[in-house]
N, C-alpha and C positions, 0 to 999 in steps of 0.2 A: 504494499499500500504506499503510494506516494503522497506526501504531503507537501503542498507548496503555498508559500506565504508572501502574497504580493502587497508590498508596502507602497502606499501613493506617497511621493515626495515631491516637494516643490524645489525644482532645480533651476539654477542659473549657470549659464556656461560663459566662461571668460576666454576671450580670443585674443590673439596678438594682432598687429597691423596686417599681417597676410591671411587673417581669416581661420587660423590653426588653434583648434581648442586647446587652452593651456591650463584650465583649471574648472572645477565645479564648485558653486556655492550652493548651500541649503541654510535653511533657518535652523536655528540652534535646538527647537524642539524635534524637528525632523532628525538631526544629528544624534540627539540624545536616543531617539527611537531605534535608530541604524546600530548605535552602540550596545543598547540592551539587546537586540536581536542577535548581534554578533556573539555577545557573551552567551546568550543562550544556546547558539549554535556549537561554541567552542565547549561548553559542558557536556552537549549531547555527543560531541564527537569524542570527548575524553572518555565518557561512559561507554561508548561503543568499543573504543579501544581497549578499556580495561576488561570489559566482558570478553573480547576477542582473545586476550592474553590468558584470562582464567579459563577459558575453554581450551586452548592449547595446553595449559599446564595439566588439566583433568585428562587430556589425551595422552600427555606423557606418562603422568603417573599410571594409568591404565596399562600402558606397555611396560612398565617398569616391573623388575622382579624383586626390587627392594620392598621390605615391609611397609606398609602404609600406616600413616598416624590416623587415629581416630578423631572425629569431629569434637569429642569429650575432651581428648588430650590436648587438642590445638587450642580449645578454649580456655582449658585451665592454664595453658602457658601464658594468656594474655593477661 
């Protein structure tokens, strides 16, 4: 399931004398929305990365011949 978020922003483009776009300006409220959404995306990507790493660790443990630590023992070490 894909989720797309479309943010409506008020943009102004700044150009040089030759008409080449050099920068974009947006109101501070729009900028704050962009930063908030970016932070949300970064957190989502971090969680995804952590979960992928955890599943890789589980797969490695399943293949390993070494004795496994129980969840109770693991929690007791904390």
